[in-house]
Every structure is written in structure tokens, then in C-alpha cells.
C-alpha positions as CSV (number, residue, x, y, z in Angstrom):
1,M,0.0,0.0,0.0
2,D,1.4,3.4,-1.0
3,D,1.9,6.0,1.7
4,L,0.2,9.4,1.4
5,G,3.1,10.9,-0.5
6,E,3.2,8.3,-3.2
7,F,-0.6,8.4,-3.5
8,L,-0.6,12.1,-4.2
9,K,2.2,11.8,-6.7
10,R,-0.2,9.8,-8.9
11,G,-2.5,12.9,-9.1
12,K,-1.8,16.3,-10.6
13,V,0.4,17.9,-8.0
14,E,0.0,21.7,-7.5
15,E,3.6,23.0,-7.4
16,T,2.7,26.3,-5.6
17,H,1.1,24.6,-2.6
18,R,3.4,24.7,0.5
19,P,4.7,23.2,2.7
20,W,2.8,20.0,2.1
21,P,1.7,18.6,-1.3
22,R,-1.7,19.0,-2.8
23,A,-2.8,17.0,-5.8
24,V,-5.9,16.9,-7.9
25,V,-7.0,13.2,-8.0
26,T,-9.4,11.3,-10.1
27,V,-12.7,10.1,-8.7
28,E,-11.1,6.7,-8.5
29,G,-8.3,8.2,-6.5
30,W,-10.8,10.0,-4.2
31,F,-12.4,6.7,-3.4
32,Q,-9.0,5.2,-2.6
33,A,-8.4,8.0,-0.1
34,I,-11.8,7.4,1.4
35,G,-10.9,3.7,1.7
36,R,-7.8,4.6,3.7
37,L,-9.8,6.8,6.0
38,E,-12.4,4.1,6.5
39,S,-9.8,1.5,7.3
40,G,-8.1,3.8,9.8
41,A,-4.8,3.9,7.9
42,W,-5.2,7.7,7.4
43,G,-6.8,10.4,9.5
44,L,-9.0,13.3,8.4
45,L,-7.5,16.7,9.1
46,G,-10.0,18.8,7.3
47,L,-12.6,18.8,4.5
48,W,-13.7,22.0,2.7
49,G,-15.2,23.3,-0.4
50,D,-14.1,25.5,-3.3
51,T,-15.9,27.0,-6.3
52,D,-15.8,23.8,-8.4
53,R,-13.9,21.3,-6.2
54,V,-13.5,19.8,-2.8
55,H,-10.3,19.5,-0.8
56,M,-9.5,16.9,1.9
57,A,-6.5,17.2,4.2
58,L,-5.1,13.9,5.2
59,F,-2.6,12.6,7.8
60,D,-0.7,9.4,7.2
61,E,0.4,8.7,10.8
62,P,2.7,5.7,10.1
63,A,4.6,7.6,7.4
64,G,4.3,10.9,9.3
65,K,3.1,12.6,6.2
66,I,0.4,15.3,5.6
67,G,-1.1,16.2,2.3
68,V,-4.3,17.4,0.5
69,A,-6.3,15.5,-2.0
70,T,-8.6,17.5,-4.3
71,V,-11.4,16.2,-6.5
72,K,-13.2,18.3,-9.1
73,T,-17.0,18.3,-9.0
74,V,-19.1,17.1,-11.9
75,E,-22.3,19.1,-12.3
76,R,-21.6,20.3,-8.7
77,R,-21.5,16.8,-7.3
78,Y,-18.7,14.6,-5.8
79,P,-18.6,11.3,-4.0
80,S,-19.4,11.7,-0.3
81,V,-16.7,11.0,2.2
82,G,-19.2,10.9,5.1
83,R,-21.0,7.9,3.5
84,H,-18.0,5.8,4.5
85,H,-16.2,7.9,7.2
86,P,-18.7,9.5,9.7
87,P,-16.3,12.4,10.8
88,A,-16.8,13.9,7.3
89,I,-20.6,14.2,7.6
90,R,-20.8,17.6,9.3
91,P,-18.1,19.2,7.1
92,E,-19.9,17.9,4.0
93,R,-23.2,19.3,5.2
94,A,-21.5,22.7,5.7
95,I,-19.9,22.5,2.2
96,R,-23.4,21.9,0.7
97,D,-24.8,24.9,2.6
98,L,-22.0,27.2,1.7
99,F,-21.2,26.2,-1.9
100,G,-24.3,24.3,-3.1
101,I,-22.0,21.3,-3.9
102,E,-23.8,18.0,-3.4
103,P,-22.0,15.1,-1.7
104,E,-23.5,12.1,-3.4
105,G,-24.5,9.4,-0.9
106,L,-24.3,11.7,2.1
107,P,-26.3,9.8,4.8
108,D,-27.6,12.9,6.5
109,P,-29.3,15.3,4.0
110,R,-30.2,18.0,6.6
111,P,-28.7,21.5,6.4
112,W,-26.1,22.3,9.0
113,L,-25.0,26.0,9.0
114,D,-27.9,27.3,7.0
115,H,-31.0,27.8,9.2
116,G,-33.0,29.4,6.4
117,K,-32.3,32.9,7.7
118,W,-29.6,33.9,5.2
119,P,-30.5,36.5,2.5
120,V,-29.0,34.1,-0.1
121,R,-28.5,30.3,-0.4
122,H,-25.0,28.9,-1.0
123,P,-23.2,32.3,-0.3
124,L,-19.8,31.0,-1.4
125,A,-20.9,29.5,-4.7
126,S,-19.9,31.3,-7.9
127,G,-23.6,32.2,-8.3
128,P,-25.6,32.4,-5.0
129,S,-29.3,31.6,-5.3
130,E,-32.4,32.9,-3.7
131,P,-33.3,31.5,-0.2
132,I,-36.1,29.0,0.1
133,A,-38.4,28.2,2.9
134,Q,-37.0,25.3,5.1
135,A,-39.1,22.8,6.9
136,A,-38.7,22.4,10.7
137,Y,-35.4,20.7,11.5
138,A,-36.0,17.0,11.9
139,F,-34.1,15.7,14.9
140,L,-33.2,12.0,14.8
141,P,-35.8,9.8,16.4
142,A,-35.3,7.5,19.4
143,E,-38.0,4.9,20.2
144,G,-38.9,3.0,23.4
145,D,-41.1,3.0,26.4
146,G,-40.8,5.8,28.8
147,L,-38.6,8.1,26.7
148,H,-38.9,11.8,26.8
149,R,-37.1,14.8,25.2
150,I,-35.4,17.7,26.8
151,A,-34.5,20.8,24.7
152,V,-31.7,23.0,25.9
153,G,-30.6,26.2,24.1
154,P,-29.6,27.7,21.8
155,V,-29.9,30.6,24.4
156,H,-28.3,29.4,27.7
157,A,-28.2,30.7,31.2
158,G,-24.9,32.6,31.4
159,I,-22.7,34.5,29.0
160,I,-21.9,31.7,26.6
161,E,-22.2,31.0,22.9
162,P,-25.4,29.7,21.3
163,G,-26.0,26.0,20.6
164,H,-28.9,23.7,20.8
165,F,-28.9,20.3,22.6
166,R,-31.8,17.8,22.2
167,F,-31.7,15.1,24.8
168,T,-33.7,11.9,24.7
169,A,-33.8,10.3,28.2
170,N,-35.3,7.4,30.1
171,G,-35.9,9.0,33.4
172,E,-32.5,10.6,34.2
173,T,-30.5,8.4,31.9
174,V,-29.5,10.0,28.5
175,V,-30.4,7.6,25.6
176,R,-29.4,10.0,22.8
177,L,-28.0,13.5,22.6
178,E,-28.2,15.4,19.3
179,E,-26.5,18.8,18.7
180,R,-27.5,21.5,16.4
181,F,-25.2,24.4,15.7
182,G,-24.7,27.2,13.2
183,Y,-26.2,30.0,15.3
184,A,-22.7,31.6,15.7
185,H,-22.0,31.6,11.9
186,K,-20.6,35.0,10.9
187,G,-19.5,34.3,7.3
188,I,-15.9,34.7,8.1
189,E,-14.6,32.8,5.0
190,A,-16.8,34.9,2.7
191,L,-15.6,38.1,4.4
192,M,-12.0,37.1,3.7
193,R,-12.5,37.0,-0.1
194,G,-10.6,39.8,-1.7
195,K,-9.0,41.0,1.5
196,D,-5.3,41.7,1.7
197,I,-3.3,39.4,3.9
198,E,-3.3,41.9,6.8
199,G,-7.1,42.4,6.7
200,A,-7.7,38.6,6.4
201,A,-5.3,38.0,9.4
202,R,-7.6,40.2,11.6
203,L,-10.6,38.2,10.6
204,A,-8.8,34.9,11.3
205,A,-7.9,36.1,14.8
206,R,-11.6,36.6,15.4
207,T,-12.7,33.1,14.5
208,S,-12.8,31.9,18.1
209,G,-12.1,34.6,20.7
210,D,-10.5,32.3,23.3
211,S,-8.0,31.0,20.6
212,T,-7.2,34.3,19.0
213,V,-3.4,33.7,19.3
214,A,-3.6,30.2,17.9
215,Y,-5.7,31.3,14.9
216,G,-3.5,34.3,14.3
217,F,-0.5,31.9,14.5
218,A,-2.0,29.4,12.1
219,F,-3.1,32.0,9.5
220,A,0.3,33.7,9.6
221,R,2.1,30.5,9.1
222,A,-0.2,29.5,6.2
223,A,0.4,32.9,4.5
224,E,4.1,32.8,5.0
225,A,4.2,29.2,3.6
226,A,2.4,30.3,0.5
227,L,4.9,33.2,0.0
228,G,7.9,31.1,0.9
229,F,8.7,33.6,3.7
230,K,10.6,32.9,6.9
231,P,9.7,35.2,9.8
232,P,12.5,36.6,12.1
233,A,13.7,34.3,14.8
234,R,12.7,36.6,17.6
235,A,9.1,36.8,16.3
236,V,9.0,33.0,16.1
237,H,9.8,32.7,19.8
238,L,7.4,35.5,20.8
239,R,4.6,33.7,18.9
240,A,5.2,30.5,20.9
241,L,5.4,32.6,24.1
242,M,1.9,34.1,23.4
243,A,0.5,30.7,22.5
244,E,1.7,29.1,25.7
245,I,0.3,32.0,27.8
246,E,-3.0,31.6,26.0
247,R,-2.9,27.8,26.7
248,L,-2.2,28.5,30.4
249,A,-5.1,31.0,30.7
250,N,-7.6,28.6,29.1
251,H,-6.5,25.5,30.8
252,L,-6.6,27.2,34.2
253,G,-10.1,28.6,33.4
254,D,-11.3,25.2,32.3
255,F,-9.9,23.4,35.4
256,G,-11.8,25.7,37.7
257,A,-15.0,25.7,35.6
258,I,-15.2,21.9,35.4
259,C,-14.9,21.7,39.2
260,N,-17.5,24.4,39.5
261,D,-19.9,22.3,37.5
262,A,-19.4,19.6,40.1
263,A,-20.5,22.1,42.8
264,F,-16.9,22.7,43.9
265,S,-16.7,26.5,43.5
266,L,-13.6,26.9,45.7
267,M,-11.5,25.6,42.8
268,L,-13.1,28.0,40.4
269,A,-12.2,30.9,42.6
270,H,-8.6,30.0,42.9
271,C,-8.2,29.1,39.2
272,A,-10.0,32.3,38.2
273,V,-7.4,34.3,40.0
274,L,-4.5,32.5,38.2
275,R,-6.3,33.0,34.9
276,E,-6.7,36.6,35.6
277,D,-3.0,36.9,36.4
278,C,-2.3,35.5,32.9
279,L,-4.6,37.9,31.2
280,R,-3.3,40.9,33.1
281,A,0.3,40.0,32.2
282,A,-0.6,39.7,28.6
283,D,-2.3,43.1,28.6
284,K,0.7,44.7,30.3
285,I,3.2,43.1,28.0
286,F,1.5,42.9,24.6
287,G,-1.2,45.5,25.0
288,H,-4.3,43.2,24.9
289,R,-5.6,40.7,27.5
290,M,-6.3,38.1,24.8
291,M,-3.3,39.1,22.7
292,R,-5.6,39.6,19.7
293,D,-3.8,40.9,16.6
294,C,-0.4,40.5,18.3
295,I,0.6,37.8,15.8
296,V,0.7,39.1,12.2
297,P,1.9,37.7,8.9
298,G,5.6,38.6,8.8
299,G,6.2,38.4,12.6
300,T,4.6,40.0,15.6
301,A,3.0,43.4,16.2
302,S,5.0,44.2,19.3
303,D,8.2,43.2,21.1
304,I,8.9,42.4,24.7
305,D,11.4,44.3,26.9
306,R,13.3,43.5,30.1
307,K,10.4,44.5,32.3
308,G,8.1,42.3,30.2
309,I,10.4,39.3,30.6
310,E,10.5,39.9,34.4
311,A,6.7,40.0,34.5
312,I,6.3,36.7,32.7
313,R,8.9,35.1,35.0
314,A,6.9,36.3,38.0
315,L,3.7,35.0,36.4
316,V,5.3,31.5,36.0
317,A,6.7,31.5,39.5
318,G,3.3,32.5,40.9
319,I,1.5,29.7,39.1
320,E,4.1,27.1,40.0
321,A,3.8,28.1,43.7
322,R,0.0,27.8,43.9
323,L,-0.8,25.0,41.4
324,P,0.5,22.0,43.5
325,R,-1.9,22.7,46.3
326,L,-4.8,23.0,43.9
327,L,-3.9,19.6,42.3
328,D,-3.7,18.0,45.8
329,L,-7.1,19.5,46.6
330,Y,-8.6,18.1,43.4
331,D,-7.0,14.6,43.9
332,N,-8.1,14.4,47.5
333,T,-11.7,15.7,47.4
334,A,-13.8,12.5,47.2
335,S,-17.0,14.2,46.2
336,L,-15.3,15.9,43.3
337,Q,-13.6,12.6,42.1
338,D,-17.0,10.9,42.4
339,R,-18.3,13.3,39.7
340,T,-15.3,13.2,37.3
341,V,-14.0,9.6,37.4
342,G,-15.8,7.3,35.1
343,T,-18.1,10.1,33.8
344,G,-18.5,10.9,30.1
345,I,-16.2,8.3,28.7
346,V,-15.0,8.5,25.0
347,R,-13.8,5.2,23.6
348,P,-10.2,5.3,22.2
349,S,-11.4,3.8,18.9
350,L,-13.8,6.8,18.4
351,A,-11.1,9.3,19.2
352,R,-8.9,7.7,16.6
353,Q,-11.7,7.5,14.0
354,Y,-12.5,11.2,14.5
355,S,-8.8,12.3,14.7
356,A,-9.7,14.1,17.9
357,G,-7.0,16.4,19.0
358,G,-6.1,18.3,22.2
359,Y,-7.1,17.1,25.6
360,V,-10.1,15.2,24.2
361,G,-8.0,13.0,22.0
362,R,-5.0,12.7,24.4
363,A,-7.3,11.7,27.3
364,C,-8.3,8.7,25.1
365,G,-4.7,7.6,24.2
366,R,-4.4,9.5,20.9
367,N,-0.8,10.9,21.1
368,F,-1.2,13.7,18.6
369,D,0.1,17.2,19.2
370,A,0.9,19.5,16.3
371,R,3.8,21.0,18.2
372,R,5.4,17.6,18.2
373,V,4.1,16.0,15.0
374,V,4.6,19.0,12.7
375,A,7.5,20.2,14.9
376,Y,7.2,23.8,13.7
377,A,9.6,26.5,15.1
378,P,10.4,27.1,17.9
379,Y,8.9,23.9,19.3
380,D,11.4,21.8,17.3
381,R,14.0,23.1,19.7
382,L,12.1,23.0,23.0
383,R,12.0,20.1,25.5
384,F,8.5,19.1,26.5
385,D,6.3,16.0,27.1
386,V,2.9,15.5,25.7
387,P,0.6,14.1,28.5
388,V,-1.4,11.1,27.3
389,L,-4.0,9.0,29.2
390,D,-6.4,6.3,28.1
391,A,-9.4,6.5,30.5
392,G,-11.3,8.9,28.3
393,D,-13.4,10.3,31.1
394,V,-13.9,13.8,32.6
395,N,-11.1,13.1,35.1
396,A,-8.7,12.2,32.3
397,R,-9.5,15.4,30.4
398,V,-8.8,17.4,33.6
399,L,-5.5,15.7,34.2
400,I,-4.4,16.2,30.6
401,R,-5.0,20.0,31.1
402,T,-3.2,20.1,34.4
403,G,-0.3,18.2,32.9
404,E,-0.1,20.6,30.0
405,I,-0.1,23.6,32.4
406,G,3.2,22.2,33.8
407,E,4.7,21.7,30.4
408,S,3.7,25.2,29.3
409,L,5.3,26.7,32.3
410,S,8.5,24.9,31.4
411,M,8.4,25.9,27.8
412,I,7.8,29.6,28.7
413,R,11.0,29.5,30.7
414,Q,12.9,27.9,27.8
415,I,11.6,30.5,25.4
416,L,12.6,33.4,27.6
417,D,16.1,31.8,28.2
418,G,16.7,31.4,24.5
419,L,15.0,34.5,23.2
420,P,17.1,35.7,20.3
421,E,17.8,39.4,19.4
422,G,16.7,41.0,16.2
423,P,13.6,42.4,14.6
424,V,10.1,41.1,15.3
425,R,8.6,41.8,11.9
426,L,9.7,42.0,8.3
427,P,7.7,43.0,5.2
428,L,6.2,40.2,3.3
429,P,7.2,39.7,-0.4
430,G,4.5,40.0,-3.0
431,P,3.5,36.8,-4.7
432,A,4.7,36.2,-8.3
433,A,1.6,34.3,-9.1
434,V,-1.3,32.4,-7.5
435,C,0.1,30.4,-4.5
436,E,-1.3,28.3,-1.7
437,G,-0.3,27.7,1.9
438,M,-1.3,25.5,4.8
439,A,-0.5,25.3,8.4
440,L,-1.3,23.2,11.4
441,V,-0.9,24.9,14.8
442,E,-1.6,23.5,18.3
443,G,-4.2,25.6,20.1
444,F,-5.4,24.9,23.6
445,R,-8.2,22.7,22.3
446,G,-6.1,20.9,19.8
447,D,-4.9,21.4,16.2
448,I,-6.1,24.3,14.1
449,L,-5.8,24.0,10.4
450,A,-5.5,27.1,8.2
451,W,-5.4,26.9,4.4
452,L,-5.4,29.7,1.9
453,R,-4.9,30.7,-1.7
454,L,-3.5,34.0,-2.7
455,D,-4.0,35.6,-6.1
456,G,-1.2,37.3,-8.0
457,A,-1.9,40.6,-6.2
458,G,-1.5,39.0,-2.8
459,R,-5.3,39.0,-1.9
460,I,-7.3,36.1,-0.6
461,E,-9.0,34.0,-3.2
462,R,-10.1,31.3,-0.7
463,C,-9.3,30.7,2.9
464,H,-10.5,27.8,5.2
465,L,-10.0,27.7,8.9
466,R,-10.8,24.4,10.7
467,D,-11.3,24.4,14.4
468,P,-10.6,21.2,16.4
469,S,-14.2,21.3,17.7
470,W,-15.4,20.0,14.3
471,F,-14.0,16.6,15.3
472,Q,-14.7,16.9,19.1
473,W,-18.4,18.0,19.2
474,P,-19.6,14.6,17.8
475,L,-17.7,12.8,20.5
476,L,-19.6,14.7,23.2
477,E,-22.8,13.1,21.8
478,A,-21.2,9.7,22.3
479,A,-19.7,10.5,25.7
480,I,-23.0,11.5,27.4
481,E,-24.9,8.4,26.4
482,G,-25.7,6.3,29.5
483,N,-24.9,9.1,31.8
484,I,-27.5,11.1,33.7
485,V,-28.8,14.4,32.5
486,A,-27.3,16.2,35.5
487,D,-23.8,15.2,34.4
488,F,-24.1,16.9,31.0
489,P,-22.8,20.3,32.2
490,I,-19.6,18.7,33.6
491,C,-19.1,16.6,30.4
492,N,-19.7,19.5,28.2
493,K,-17.3,21.7,30.1
494,S,-14.7,19.0,30.1
495,F,-14.8,19.2,26.3
496,N,-15.3,23.0,26.1
497,C,-15.7,22.9,22.4
498,S,-15.9,26.2,20.5
499,Y,-19.2,27.2,18.9
500,S,-17.8,30.2,17.1
501,G,-14.8,28.4,15.7
502,H,-17.0,25.5,14.5
503,D,-19.7,27.7,13.0
504,L,-17.3,29.8,11.0
């Protein structure tokens, strides 16, 4: 069996796609790629539409290779991947809504992002069409004696994003959970069309607000790959510094919030203080609490001085001093362990099938971290471990987070110790012709994929941003089955998937 690299060579390789190959394959080749996904030989990294074609990013783990297979549509149709590989179903439903391209054989024909409220249908197609009336959304049935349904959302109690959850339960036991999203769709990929790189980068950083650094990082790396540009070394280190501070803030926030959903608010209070310390340090050093727009194509928007370095070292020391007592408190609170251990289990086979990244995948034994697998700078020179467990429950997802907090603190120290001198931003070269770039960056939730195509004037022809939540949300549906309704909040928070990043 050919590896991914050899497979793509049999297609029409696009020479301007960097750093990984992209090839236009025949329908027969498309089915061969689907077969590798179905068998588990390859993993699905992303699936997105284009005007007259569909692209599929693939990961050949045994060979350690990444690439993109492209199939041209025939009369706006192409063979469905989701018919054979379930993780592709939701992306294909989104492709159909956005482009009007029909995946032949798709087992779920319902719309996904389009709720019938848009002024046009298929907004990314070459010729958008008039909207049509949609029937009421048909949730999947569940039959049996004593079953009842519970509808939650899309508006929730609290300042959180919109999403609808439809529970079918027998008493308190959840028989089926079905999600419906798209309420946070903001047309970000349509807004990018025709933008210059700087303008598109600002949109990318707003894809999911809690991952603004990771999205900015991914977009910048994709644009730089397309242009064959290497950012200055100091900027590369500052980007990783921001990414690890963002990871710290989010993991600390999640640690406290998960415990709070188990009625242990003391942990939330302590973790909220530590998270706030991260955000205040970021604001003081980089000028924004979330560090939004601090990573730009070509480098970073700001530098760090001696006082900034001292402030980050003080932040690291403060977290290291307080975190061990919080971990002991978590480990030795029986009522808390009773709520997290054995709750919301995701089977390792499902995590592998869905190529689940981040703490969701690593809590199920899937040892995938883009910082290690792709080994992009400066992570290729940093020493760090990737925590991996196999229990797949809420407790495992907590422990992956706390383990990553310790690794991030270590990496921040290494970055500061090895911070090179020099500029933090250089001007980007103009493209000589149409070019494409792709990047995979590890955000706090998992791997974020950014792919773009630039025209000869350096403007965005097409950009796709894939949040890790696309492959994590479906696993939440599986994790909650057999648990009680009251455990949904803690399961949901242990996943903490993004609505906005998913809904584009």
C-alpha cells in the first residue's frame, strides 16, 4: 500500500502549494483515499469546499506525512466521504450549505449551518441563489417505552455561545444527545475573499475569541508558507510565548469551571485568580488581554522588553507556587472525584476515528500534538512532554489539562532563556503568481488548520479555517450516552468545544 506521499504523486500535483503537497486526484483516487480513511490507515485533518472542487487534508500517521487531495466536481457533485467515514458528515453538510455542492451518498441530508435565515443560499458559490423556505429541523428519532425529550438552548443561562442540545432520556439516563449548531455563523470565509493578507489575518484572529493567538499563528504560518517567507527568529519565539500564555489561561479557566460544574466552586475561585494573572500579564506586555492581533503575517505586532520578561517570569513563579496545592485539593476531594472519574467516557477507537486532537484525544490515548508531530519552530528546539492517558473520562481530560499547564510553564522558561535578538517583523514579499499555503498549529483545544490561496496581487481568493471542535463535538454526543442528564454540564465543560470556531 502506498503512503500518502506516493498516493498524491499519482495525481496532478500543484507546485505552488506549500509546505505539504496538494494534488488533484481522479474520482477513483478519491475513493481510494476514502478507503484509507475508512480502514483507519489515514486520519482526516479537514474537508472544505471551493468553487468547483472539494479539498481533503489527510494525515498518514505511520509515514508521518500530511497532504491534501482535491477532487473536481461534476455538475456540482462529488462522492461523499461521510458515507464511508462519519467524521466527514458535518463538514460535508457545511460544504453543501455554503457552496451548493452536493456530496453524493451523504447519509444525512439535513442542512447544517444554514437555518433558512440567510439572505441568499450557497453564499460561497460562484452564483448564490435565492433563499427558500425550510421545513422544521428534523431531529433524529429514538423509540422506546418511557422516553422523553429535553430541549436545551440555543440561548443558555450565562454569557456563553449559542448552541442547541436535544436530549432523549429514560428517566434521568440519556439515551441520545443530538446537537444543532450554526447559530454563531458569521460568514468569516466569505468576508475574507478579496481581502489583503493583513485584513484577512484580523478576521482569522476573530474566528474563536479564546483562541485568537492560535488562529493568528495558524493564519500567519499559512500565509508565510504560501509566499515562501521565513519570519524573524525573535518573532517565532514570541509567537510561541503568546501561544503558551493563551494555553495557560484557558486550561486554568477550564480546570476551575469543570470543578464548579461539580459544585466545587472553591477551585473556580482559585483558578480564576490565576487565569486573571495570565490575562493581566498579557495586557501589560502585549497590549491586549487576549493578545488579539499581536501575531501578524511577517512576525509580531509588538516586542517584549526586560520588564516584560520579568513580569512573565513572575507569572510563571506564581502559578508554580500555587498549582501543586490545587492539584492536591482536586485529587483528595472524594465528592469531586465521584463526579469526574468514570463520567463521560469516550472510547479510544472513536477518538482515533475522529482524529480528535487536544485534551479530548489525548485523554483517550491518541498521542497527537501538532507542536510535536509537525515540529514547527520554535517547538522543534524545545523540550516538552505530551501528557497522554487512556481512561477517556472527565477526570482524564482534567489531568491532561493540568499536565499541559506544567509543560507550558517549562516551555515559557525555555523560550525566555533562548529569546534571540533581532527584529520582530519583516515585510512580506508579493506573490509572483497564484500560490497556496497551509499550516497546522496546536491551540489549547487541539490542532487548528489554516489553508489559503492568494491571487497574483496578494489578496485572498479562498481561505478555510478548521477548528478542532469539528471533530470533538460529535464525540460529546457519544460521551453523554448512558450518563444522567445532570452530568451533561460537567461533560460539556470537560470538552469545552468552540461554537464560534465551529460555526465559521
